[in-house]
PAVO-838238 format. One record per residue: residue number from 0; residue in one letter; x, y, z of N, C-alpha, C in turn. Coordinates in steps of 0.05 Angstrom, whole numbers. Example, Ala and Ser with C-alpha at 12.3 -4.5 7.8 and 13.67 -1.06 7.14 Angstrom:
<vexmars>
   i aa    n.x    n.y    n.z   ca.x   ca.y   ca.z    c.x    c.y    c.z
   0  A    264   -114    156    246    -90    156    264    -66    156
   1  S    257    -45    142    273    -21    143    258      1    157
</vexmars>
This chain:
<vexmars>
   i aa    n.x    n.y    n.z   ca.x   ca.y   ca.z    c.x    c.y    c.z
   0  M   2039    647   1379   2029    652   1405   2013    678   1405
   1  A   1990    680   1418   1973    703   1417   1986    726   1432
   2  I   1975    750   1430   1986    774   1441   1990    770   1470
   3  G   2015    777   1480   2020    777   1509   2017    751   1522
   4  Q   2016    728   1508   2012    702   1521   2036    695   1538
   5  P   2032    689   1565   2054    683   1582   2065    655   1575
   6  G   2087    648   1589   2100    623   1584   2086    600   1598
   7  E   2101    583   1611   2089    559   1623   2069    566   1645
   8  I   2047    553   1646   2028    557   1667   2036    538   1689
   9  G   2032    546   1715   2040    529   1737   2025    503   1738
  10  E   2033    487   1759   2022    460   1761   1994    461   1771
  11  Q   1986    482   1785   1959    484   1796   1940    489   1773
  12  T   1923    470   1765   1905    474   1743   1878    464   1750
  13  E   1858    476   1737   1830    466   1738   1821    464   1710
  14  K   1818    440   1699   1812    435   1671   1782    432   1668
  15  I   1772    444   1647   1744    440   1639   1745    437   1609
  16  S   1749    413   1599   1754    410   1571   1741    386   1560
  17  D   1736    387   1534   1728    363   1519   1739    367   1491
  18  A   1732    350   1473   1741    354   1445   1729    380   1435
  19  A   1746    400   1434   1736    427   1428   1725    428   1400
  20  P   1703    444   1396   1693    448   1369   1715    461   1352
  21  E   1711    461   1326   1730    474   1308   1732    503   1315
  22  R   1757    513   1316   1761    540   1324   1750    560   1303
  23  A   1739    582   1314   1730    603   1296   1754    614   1282
  24  A   1749    623   1257   1772    633   1241   1783    657   1256
  25  R   1810    657   1261   1822    678   1277   1823    704   1261
  26  S   1820    703   1235   1819    728   1220   1795    744   1227
  27  E   1774    731   1238   1750    746   1245   1750    753   1275
  28  V   1771    747   1289   1772    752   1318   1788    777   1323
  29  A   1777    794   1340   1790    819   1347   1814    814   1365
  30  R   1837    822   1358   1860    819   1375   1864    846   1390
  31  W   1874    843   1415   1875    867   1431   1902    881   1427
  32  P   1901    908   1425   1926    923   1423   1940    924   1450
  33  R   1965    930   1449   1979    933   1474   1973    960   1486
  34  R   1981    962   1511   1975    986   1527   1987   1010   1513
  35  G   1971   1030   1507   1981   1054   1493   1961   1076   1498
  36  A   1946   1083   1477   1926   1104   1480   1905   1095   1500
  37  R   1898   1113   1517   1878   1106   1538   1850   1106   1525
  38  R   1832   1090   1537   1805   1089   1527   1786   1088   1551
  39  A   1761   1095   1547   1741   1093   1568   1738   1064   1574
  40  G   1732   1058   1600   1728   1031   1608   1741   1024   1634
  41  M   1761   1039   1643   1774   1035   1668   1762   1053   1689
  42  C   1761   1043   1714   1751   1061   1735   1775   1077   1745
  43  E   1770   1100   1758   1791   1116   1768   1789   1118   1798
  44  M   1812   1125   1810   1812   1130   1839   1824   1158   1843
  45  A   1807   1177   1851   1817   1204   1854   1836   1205   1878
  46  V   1859   1216   1873   1879   1219   1895   1889   1247   1895
  47  G   1875   1264   1910   1883   1291   1913   1879   1307   1887
  48  G   1884   1333   1889   1883   1350   1865   1855   1356   1855
  49  D   1853   1368   1832   1828   1375   1820   1814   1351   1809
  50  K   1788   1352   1806   1774   1331   1792   1780   1333   1762
  51  P   1776   1310   1748   1782   1310   1719   1765   1332   1706
  52  G   1778   1347   1689   1764   1367   1673   1759   1393   1688
  53  A   1771   1396   1712   1767   1421   1726   1781   1443   1711
  54  A   1773   1468   1716   1784   1490   1701   1814   1493   1708
  55  S   1829   1501   1688   1858   1504   1692   1862   1529   1709
  56  R   1885   1529   1723   1893   1552   1739   1915   1567   1724
  57  G   1908   1589   1712   1927   1604   1696   1933   1587   1671
  58  S   1959   1584   1664   1966   1569   1640   1971   1540   1646
  59  V   1967   1531   1671   1972   1504   1679   1946   1487   1677
  60  P   1946   1465   1662   1922   1448   1660   1915   1435   1686
  61  A   1891   1427   1689   1881   1415   1714   1898   1391   1721
  62  E   1903   1388   1747   1917   1364   1757   1902   1339   1750
  63  P   1915   1319   1738   1900   1294   1731   1893   1277   1755
  64  T   1871   1263   1752   1864   1243   1772   1881   1218   1767
  65  I   1894   1208   1788   1910   1184   1786   1892   1159   1790
  66  R   1890   1143   1769   1872   1120   1770   1884   1098   1787
  67  S   1868   1080   1796   1877   1059   1815   1899   1042   1803
  68  Y   1896   1034   1777   1916   1017   1765   1942   1031   1758
  69  E   1943   1057   1762   1967   1073   1757   1983   1078   1783
  70  Q   1973   1066   1805   1986   1070   1831   2003   1046   1838
  71  Y   2025   1043   1825   2044   1021   1832   2071   1032   1838
  72  T   2085   1018   1856   2111   1027   1864   2132   1018   1845
  73  G   2155   1032   1845   2177   1024   1828   2179   1042   1804
  74  T   2175   1031   1780   2178   1046   1755   2159   1070   1754
  75  P   2169   1093   1747   2150   1117   1745   2130   1113   1723
  76  Y   2106   1124   1727   2085   1123   1707   2086   1148   1690
  77  A   2089   1145   1664   2091   1168   1645   2064   1172   1632
  78  L   2055   1197   1631   2029   1203   1618   2030   1197   1588
  79  D   2053   1201   1575   2057   1194   1547   2083   1179   1545
  80  R   2081   1153   1540   2105   1136   1540   2122   1140   1515
  81  D   2112   1154   1495   2127   1159   1471   2140   1187   1471
  82  M   2137   1202   1492   2146   1229   1494   2169   1231   1514
  83  S   2189   1247   1507   2211   1252   1525   2222   1280   1520
  84  P   2222   1298   1540   2212   1293   1568   2181   1294   1569
  85  T   2171   1282   1590   2142   1282   1594   2137   1284   1624
  86  L   2112   1285   1632   2104   1285   1660   2092   1259   1668
  87  G   2093   1254   1694   2080   1229   1705   2083   1230   1735
  88  W   2084   1207   1747   2086   1206   1776   2100   1180   1784
  89  Q   2109   1179   1809   2120   1155   1820   2106   1150   1847
  90  W   2097   1125   1850   2082   1119   1874   2101   1108   1895
  91  L   2110   1125   1914   2128   1117   1935   2113   1112   1961
  92  P   2123   1093   1977   2110   1089   2004   2114   1114   2021
  93  E   2096   1116   2041   2096   1140   2058   2123   1144   2072
  94  R   2137   1122   2079   2162   1125   2093   2184   1137   2075
  95  K   2179   1137   2049   2197   1149   2030   2187   1176   2019
  96  G   2166   1186   2032   2156   1212   2024   2130   1212   2010
  97  G   2120   1189   2002   2094   1187   1989   2095   1192   1960
  98  P   2073   1192   1946   2072   1196   1917   2083   1224   1909
  99  V   2096   1225   1885   2106   1250   1875   2100   1253   1845
 100  F   2096   1277   1836   2096   1282   1807   2125   1283   1798
 101  A   2129   1277   1772   2157   1275   1763   2159   1285   1735
 102  L   2182   1297   1729   2191   1304   1702   2207   1280   1693
 103  I   2198   1266   1672   2210   1240   1664   2223   1242   1637
 104  I   2247   1231   1635   2260   1229   1609   2266   1200   1603
 105  R   2268   1193   1578   2274   1166   1570   2303   1164   1560
 106  T   2317   1145   1571   2345   1142   1563   2347   1131   1534
 107  P   2364   1143   1518   2365   1136   1489   2374   1107   1483
 108  L   2392   1096   1499   2403   1070   1493   2385   1047   1503
 109  L   2376   1049   1528   2360   1027   1540   2330   1031   1536
 110  G   2322   1056   1532   2294   1061   1529   2279   1061   1555
 111  S   2293   1061   1577   2280   1061   1604   2274   1090   1612
 112  Y   2258   1093   1634   2250   1119   1643   2267   1127   1667
 113  K   2274   1153   1667   2290   1164   1688   2277   1190   1698
 114  I   2276   1193   1724   2263   1217   1735   2284   1239   1737
 115  A   2279   1261   1722   2297   1284   1723   2292   1302   1747
 116  E   2267   1304   1755   2260   1321   1778   2234   1312   1790
 117  R   2232   1314   1816   2208   1306   1831   2194   1330   1843
 118  F   2168   1328   1845   2152   1350   1856   2130   1338   1875
 119  P   2122   1353   1895   2101   1342   1913   2075   1335   1898
 120  C   2062   1315   1907   2037   1306   1894   2014   1323   1905
 121  T   2015   1349   1898   1996   1369   1906   1990   1387   1882
 122  E   1970   1404   1886   1964   1423   1864   1988   1441   1857
 123  D   2001   1451   1878   2025   1467   1873   2047   1451   1860
 124  G   2050   1426   1869   2071   1409   1858   2066   1403   1828
 125  W   2040   1399   1821   2034   1395   1793   2039   1420   1776
 126  A   2033   1443   1787   2039   1468   1773   2069   1472   1768
 127  A   2085   1465   1789   2114   1467   1786   2124   1447   1765
 128  A   2113   1423   1765   2122   1403   1746   2115   1412   1717
 129  W   2091   1424   1715   2083   1433   1688   2101   1456   1678
 130  R   2108   1474   1696   2126   1496   1687   2153   1485   1679
 131  A   2163   1464   1694   2189   1452   1687   2188   1440   1659
 132  L   2166   1426   1653   2163   1414   1626   2161   1435   1605
 133  S   2146   1456   1610   2142   1478   1590   2168   1492   1584
 134  E   2185   1494   1604   2211   1507   1599   2230   1489   1582
 135  Q   2229   1463   1588   2247   1445   1573   2237   1439   1545
 136  S   2210   1436   1542   2200   1428   1516   2171   1439   1512
 137  P   2169   1464   1502   2142   1475   1498   2125   1458   1479
 138  A   2137   1445   1459   2122   1428   1441   2110   1404   1455
 139  N   2125   1392   1473   2115   1369   1488   2092   1377   1507
 140  A   2095   1401   1519   2074   1411   1537   2049   1416   1521
 141  A   2051   1427   1497   2027   1431   1481   2013   1405   1473
 142  A   2029   1384   1467   2018   1358   1460   2005   1345   1484
 143  L   2017   1350   1508   2007   1337   1532   1980   1349   1540
 144  I   1975   1375   1533   1950   1387   1540   1927   1372   1526
 145  E   1931   1365   1501   1910   1350   1486   1906   1323   1499
 146  L   1927   1309   1508   1924   1283   1521   1909   1285   1547
 147  L   1916   1306   1563   1903   1310   1588   1873   1316   1585
 148  G   1866   1331   1564   1838   1336   1558   1823   1311   1551
 149  A   1835   1294   1535   1822   1269   1528   1819   1251   1552
 150  R   1840   1251   1569   1839   1234   1593   1817   1243   1612
 151  A   1814   1270   1615   1793   1281   1633   1765   1274   1622
 152  A   1762   1275   1595   1736   1268   1583   1730   1238   1588
 153  E   1750   1221   1586   1746   1192   1591   1738   1188   1620
 154  D   1750   1202   1639   1743   1199   1667   1714   1207   1672
 155  R   1706   1229   1660   1678   1238   1663   1659   1218   1651
 156  A   1666   1207   1627   1648   1188   1615   1645   1163   1631
 157  R   1667   1154   1643   1666   1130   1660   1649   1135   1685
 158  Q   1652   1158   1697   1636   1164   1721   1606   1164   1714
 159  H   1599   1174   1691   1570   1175   1684   1560   1147   1676
 160  A   1578   1131   1663   1569   1105   1654   1566   1085   1676
 161  A   1582   1087   1697   1581   1067   1718   1559   1075   1738
 162  Q   1537   1061   1737   1515   1065   1755   1517   1047   1779
 163  P   1518   1057   1804   1521   1040   1827   1500   1018   1829
 164  S   1475   1024   1821   1454   1004   1822   1460    980   1804
 165  D   1472    986   1780   1479    964   1762   1501    946   1774
 166  T   1522    958   1785   1544    942   1796   1534    927   1821
 167  A   1516    940   1836   1506    926   1860   1490    901   1851
 168  D   1475    904   1830   1460    881   1820   1479    859   1810
 169  L   1500    867   1796   1520    847   1788   1534    834   1811
 170  D   1540    849   1832   1553    837   1856   1534    817   1868
 171  A   1508    823   1869   1489    804   1881   1487    778   1865
 172  R   1491    780   1838   1488    756   1821   1514    742   1816
 173  S   1536    752   1826   1562    740   1821   1568    718   1840
 174  L   1576    695   1829   1587    673   1846   1614    680   1857
 175  A   1629    695   1842   1656    705   1850   1663    729   1832
 176  C   1680    746   1842   1689    769   1826   1719    774   1832
 177  L   1735    773   1811   1763    780   1814   1766    809   1804
 178  R   1771    827   1822   1772    855   1815   1800    864   1806
 179  E   1800    880   1785   1824    893   1775   1846    873   1769
 180  V   1839    851   1755   1860    833   1744   1871    845   1719
 181  V   1896    839   1713   1910    851   1690   1908    833   1666
 182  L   1900    844   1643   1899    829   1618   1927    826   1607
 183  L   1936    800   1606   1963    795   1596   1963    791   1565
 184  G   1940    782   1555   1939    778   1526   1917    758   1519
 185  G   1916    750   1494   1896    731   1484   1879    743   1461
 186  Y   1856    732   1458   1838    742   1436   1809    734   1444
 187  A   1791    750   1433   1762    745   1436   1747    761   1415
 188  P   1724    752   1406   1710    766   1385   1699    793   1395
 189  G   1705    814   1380   1693    840   1385   1700    853   1412
 190  A   1722    845   1425   1729    856   1451   1749    879   1448
 191  G   1741    903   1454   1759    926   1452   1774    930   1478
 192  M   1792    911   1484   1807    912   1509   1837    917   1503
 193  L   1851    927   1524   1879    934   1521   1896    916   1538
 194  V   1917    904   1526   1936    889   1542   1950    907   1562
 195  G   1952    898   1587   1965    913   1608   1945    929   1624
 196  E   1920    931   1616   1900    945   1631   1886    926   1651
 197  R   1872    938   1670   1858    923   1691   1828    920   1685
 198  Y   1817    897   1692   1789    892   1687   1778    876   1711
 199  D   1751    877   1714   1738    860   1734   1728    834   1720
 200  A   1736    811   1730   1726    786   1720   1704    776   1738
 201  R   1679    777   1727   1656    769   1743   1646    742   1734
 202  F   1644    724   1753   1633    697   1748   1604    697   1757
 203  L   1586    701   1737   1557    702   1743   1546    674   1745
 204  E   1519    672   1745   1507    645   1748   1513    627   1724
 205  D   1514    639   1700   1516    622   1676   1537    631   1656
 206  N   1552    652   1663   1573    662   1644   1594    677   1659
 207  L   1618    679   1645   1640    695   1654   1638    722   1640
 208  T   1640    744   1654   1637    771   1643   1662    787   1651
 209  L   1674    800   1631   1696    819   1636   1686    847   1632
 210  C   1690    864   1653   1681    892   1652   1705    909   1660
 211  G   1703    935   1655   1722    954   1666   1719    955   1696
 212  P   1740    962   1711   1737    963   1741   1714    980   1750
 213  G   1696    969   1765   1673    984   1775   1652    989   1755
 214  R   1654    977   1731   1635    982   1710   1615    958   1708
 215  S   1592    964   1696   1572    943   1693   1569    933   1664
 216  D   1580    948   1645   1577    940   1617   1598    919   1610
 217  A   1588    897   1598   1606    874   1592   1622    879   1567
 218  L   1648    875   1569   1666    876   1546   1669    848   1533
 219  V   1668    827   1549   1669    800   1540   1650    783   1556
 220  E   1635    766   1543   1617    747   1557   1622    719   1546
 221  I   1628    700   1563   1632    672   1555   1613    654   1571
 222  P   1594    642   1558   1576    623   1572   1592    600   1584
 223  Y   1584    591   1607   1598    569   1620   1599    544   1603
 224  A   1577    539   1588   1577    515   1571   1598    516   1549
 225  D   1609    540   1542   1629    543   1522   1657    541   1533
 226  V   1660    543   1559   1687    543   1571   1699    515   1569
 227  E   1722    513   1556   1736    488   1552   1757    483   1574
 228  A   1770    503   1584   1790    500   1604   1794    525   1620
 229  V   1800    522   1646   1808    544   1663   1834    534   1677
 230  D   1856    546   1670   1882    540   1683   1889    561   1702
 231  I   1896    553   1726   1905    572   1747   1933    564   1756
 232  G   1952    581   1752   1980    574   1758   1997    599   1762
 233  G   2023    595   1759   2041    617   1763   2057    612   1789
 234  P   2077    629   1794   2094    625   1818   2081    630   1844
 235  G   2058    645   1844   2045    651   1870   2060    672   1885
 236  L   2067    667   1910   2081    686   1927   2110    688   1917
 237  V   2119    713   1912   2146    718   1903   2159    738   1921
 238  K   2183    731   1932   2197    749   1950   2221    760   1935
 239  T   2225    787   1937   2248    800   1925   2262    817   1946
 240  G   2288    823   1941   2302    840   1959   2314    824   1982
 241  G   2323    838   2003   2335    824   2025   2363    814   2018
 242  G   2371    792   2032   2396    780   2026   2419    791   2042
 243  F   2414    809   2061   2436    820   2078   2443    800   2099
 244  T   2469    797   2105   2479    779   2126   2495    795   2146
 245  G   2495    786   2171   2509    801   2192   2538    795   2192
 246  G   2553    811   2207   2582    807   2209   2594    827   2228
 247  G   2619    823   2236   2632    841   2254   2654    827   2269
 248  F   2669    842   2284   2691    830   2299   2682    823   2327
 249  G   2687    798   2335   2679    789   2361   2650    783   2363
 250  A   2642    772   2387   2614    764   2390   2595    788   2390
 251  V   2604    810   2403   2586    833   2404   2583    845   2375
 252  G   2605    847   2361   2604    857   2333   2587    840   2315
 253  A   2588    813   2318   2572    795   2302   2543    799   2308
 254  L   2536    802   2334   2508    806   2341   2497    832   2330
 255  E   2514    853   2332   2505    879   2322   2502    877   2291
 256  G   2520    863   2278   2518    861   2249   2493    845   2241
 257  M   2486    824   2256   2462    808   2249   2437    825   2255
 258  A   2437    841   2275   2414    858   2281   2409    878   2259
 259  V   2431    891   2250   2429    910   2228   2419    896   2202
 260  A   2430    872   2197   2422    857   2173   2392    850   2174
 261  S   2382    843   2198   2354    835   2200   2336    860   2194
 262  V   2345    883   2203   2329    907   2198   2330    914   2168
 263  L   2353    912   2155   2355    917   2127   2339    898   2110
 264  N   2339    872   2118   2323    852   2104   2293    858   2107
 265  A   2285    867   2131   2256    873   2135   2248    897   2118
 266  L   2267    916   2114   2260    940   2099   2260    936   2069
 267  T   2277    917   2060   2281    914   2031   2267    890   2019
 268  T   2258    872   2035   2244    848   2025   2216    855   2017
 269  R   2208    848   1993   2181    853   1983   2169    826   1975
 270  T   2144    823   1982   2129    798   1975   2106    806   1956
 271  S   2105    794   1933   2084    800   1914   2071    773   1906
 272  I   2048    775   1894   2033    751   1885   2030    752   1855
 273  T   2038    731   1842   2036    728   1813   2021    703   1807
 274  T   1995    705   1801   1979    683   1793   1967    688   1766
 275  I   1970    668   1748   1961    671   1721   1936    654   1716
 276  I   1916    665   1704   1891    651   1698   1888    650   1667
 277  R   1884    626   1657   1880    623   1628   1852    611   1625
 278  I   1836    625   1608   1808    617   1603   1806    611   1573
 279  Q   1798    587   1566   1796    579   1538   1768    572   1531
 280  A   1759    581   1508   1733    575   1496   1737    571   1466
 281  P   1717    561   1452   1721    556   1423   1730    580   1407
 282  A   1721    604   1414   1729    628   1399   1744    649   1416
 283  A   1755    640   1438   1769    659   1456   1790    645   1472
 284  E   1811    660   1479   1831    651   1498   1841    675   1512
 285  I   1839    676   1538   1844    700   1554   1864    693   1576
 286  F   1884    710   1579   1904    707   1600   1902    731   1619
 287  L   1898    725   1645   1895    746   1665   1916    743   1687
 288  L   1924    765   1699   1943    765   1721   1928    774   1746
 289  C   1929    757   1767   1917    764   1793   1939    768   1813
 290  T   1939    791   1826   1960    797   1845   1949    797   1874
 291  R   1924    787   1877   1912    787   1904   1913    760   1917
 292  L   1911    738   1901   1910    711   1913   1930    693   1899
 293  A   1943    676   1914   1961    656   1903   1944    634   1890
 294  P   1956    616   1873   1940    597   1858   1921    580   1875
 295  E   1930    568   1897   1912    551   1912   1889    566   1925
 296  P   1894    588   1939   1871    604   1950   1852    613   1928
 297  L   1863    619   1904   1846    628   1882   1828    605   1873
 298  R   1839    581   1872   1822    558   1864   1799    554   1884
 299  I   1804    559   1909   1783    557   1930   1763    579   1925
 300  E   1772    603   1920   1754    626   1915   1735    621   1891
 301  L   1746    607   1871   1730    602   1847   1716    575   1846
 302  S   1715    562   1869   1703    535   1870   1674    534   1860
 303  R   1659    554   1868   1630    555   1859   1628    559   1829
 304  P   1640    580   1817   1638    582   1788   1650    558   1773
 305  L   1671    547   1783   1683    523   1770   1663    500   1770
 306  G   1649    497   1793   1628    477   1794   1605    483   1775
 307  A   1598    508   1772   1577    516   1753   1585    510   1725
 308  M   1611    514   1719   1621    507   1692   1619    478   1687
 309  R   1626    461   1707   1625    432   1703   1596    423   1698
 310  A   1578    435   1713   1549    428   1710   1539    437   1682
 311  A   1548    460   1673   1539    470   1646   1550    452   1625
 312  R   1575    443   1628   1587    425   1608   1573    398   1607
 313  A   1566    388   1631   1552    362   1633   1525    364   1620
 314  S   1511    387   1625   1485    391   1614   1486    393   1584
 315  A   1507    407   1574   1510    409   1545   1516    382   1532
 316  A   1531    365   1547   1537    339   1536   1512    321   1536
 317  D   1493    327   1554   1468    311   1555   1448    319   1534
 318  Q   1449    344   1524   1430    353   1504   1428    336   1479
 319  P   1451    328   1467   1449    312   1442   1435    285   1446
 320  L   1433    276   1472   1419    250   1476   1389    252   1470
 321  R   1378    276   1472   1350    280   1467   1345    288   1438
 322  A   1364    302   1426   1361    309   1398   1389    308   1385
 323  R   1398    284   1379   1425    279   1371   1429    287   1342
 324  T   1451    302   1337   1458    308   1310   1486    299   1303
 325  I   1500    285   1322   1526    275   1318   1526    245   1323
 326  S   1547    231   1315   1547    202   1318   1552    193   1347
 327  P   1544    168   1354   1549    158   1381   1578    158   1388
 328  V   1595    152   1369   1624    151   1374   1634    178   1383
 329  E   1625    200   1370   1633    227   1378   1623    234   1406
 330  E   1598    226   1412   1587    232   1438   1602    217   1460
 331  L   1609    191   1454   1624    176   1474   1652    188   1478
 332  T   1664    198   1456   1690    210   1458   1690    235   1476
 333  K   1669    251   1473   1666    274   1490   1662    267   1519
 334  L   1645    247   1524   1641    238   1551   1667    227   1564
 335  A   1683    213   1548   1708    202   1558   1727    225   1566
 336  A   1727    247   1550   1744    270   1556   1735    283   1582
 337  L   1709    286   1585   1699    297   1610   1706    280   1634
 338  L   1705    254   1631   1712    236   1653   1742    238   1659
 339  D   1759    239   1639   1788    241   1642   1796    266   1657
 340  N   1781    288   1652   1788    313   1664   1774    318   1691
 341  G   1760    297   1701   1748    299   1727   1722    315   1728
 342  L   1710    320   1704   1686    336   1703   1661    319   1706
 343  L   1664    293   1704   1642    274   1708   1652    252   1727
 344  T   1634    243   1744   1641    219   1761   1637    194   1744
 345  R   1649    172   1753   1645    147   1739   1616    140   1737
 346  E   1600    145   1757   1572    139   1757   1557    155   1736
 347  E   1564    182   1735   1551    199   1715   1559    190   1687
 348  F   1584    183   1683   1594    174   1657   1579    148   1648
 349  D   1576    129   1667   1562    104   1660   1533    109   1653
 350  T   1520    127   1667   1492    133   1661   1488    145   1634
 351  L   1505    166   1628   1503    179   1602   1512    160   1579
 352  K   1531    143   1584   1540    123   1564   1517    104   1557
 353  A   1503     95   1578   1480     77   1574   1458     90   1558
 354  K   1453    116   1562   1433    130   1547   1441    131   1517
 355  I   1467    136   1512   1476    138   1484   1473    111   1470
 356  L   1480     90   1484   1479     63   1472   1451     53   1468
 357  R   1432     63   1485   1404     54   1481   1390     69   1459
 358  S   1399     94   1453   1385    110   1434   1392    102   1405
</vexmars>
């Protein structure tokens, strides 16, 4: 199984397939590393503090810009996942105090992250967090300075590389765009992408393009005629938490208990969206996670590009009729596969079949 490939895909699928050409040798295909060292290509969302690369205040390095894909609730985000102790942040809702900087340690047995101390998500809070790290581990603080410098340089490079006019032109030419989907795994030729990072999936007039969020430079391009299958599945809406039930003595106590339970359920129940997209081509297979739309609404959102893919596949199947280089049996087999997958109507199939038999 390729890197990060998820398990079973849900029942909601959109197939675009035929007898696939022989796969390109995977030894020549670039496989994506897992999330680790940061690289240019992701867009950032400045959330308070200094801009990336701003001058340090005293011995404290500039407060880092927190990028959009680093703003998730729950598990704290560590600037260096291989370092303990290290600095990072935890994205808390406003009712729980809002985002905080954190001094993070990793437990030796489970390898999970634990927050040793929290600080306000402000310039002063960052300075206090840095002093706490420097006191506990001067060596880690020195190593983190180098990482923060590289991170600030990446942020500046992304800001200069992303031209608004370029992305506006892409938006105008896109049949659909899934912004900041997470790469779960897969492979593609020459794609320097990281598993666990976010990318924009743009469905243009004739190809699928993967770019960094808010970027215009393509990291992966797959012509629609090469797309063999698009599977859309996953659990969709997922609810977690809740489960409190009311109770008490007597009718009044029971009512009070149920009222308290309903409030607790409202506060603790979380609804998330987990939709998995699998895109297959002769030399690529890509798995993406969409947390914005459930499978069925996503299929509706992608109806135009999916139609363009079907048209491109049908056109590609019609090309050998004018300059055939394969046998009629192979052509009929491909047409039958397109018909079975719903990519051709019976009328279109009969027309193309007649052309093959007459030639």
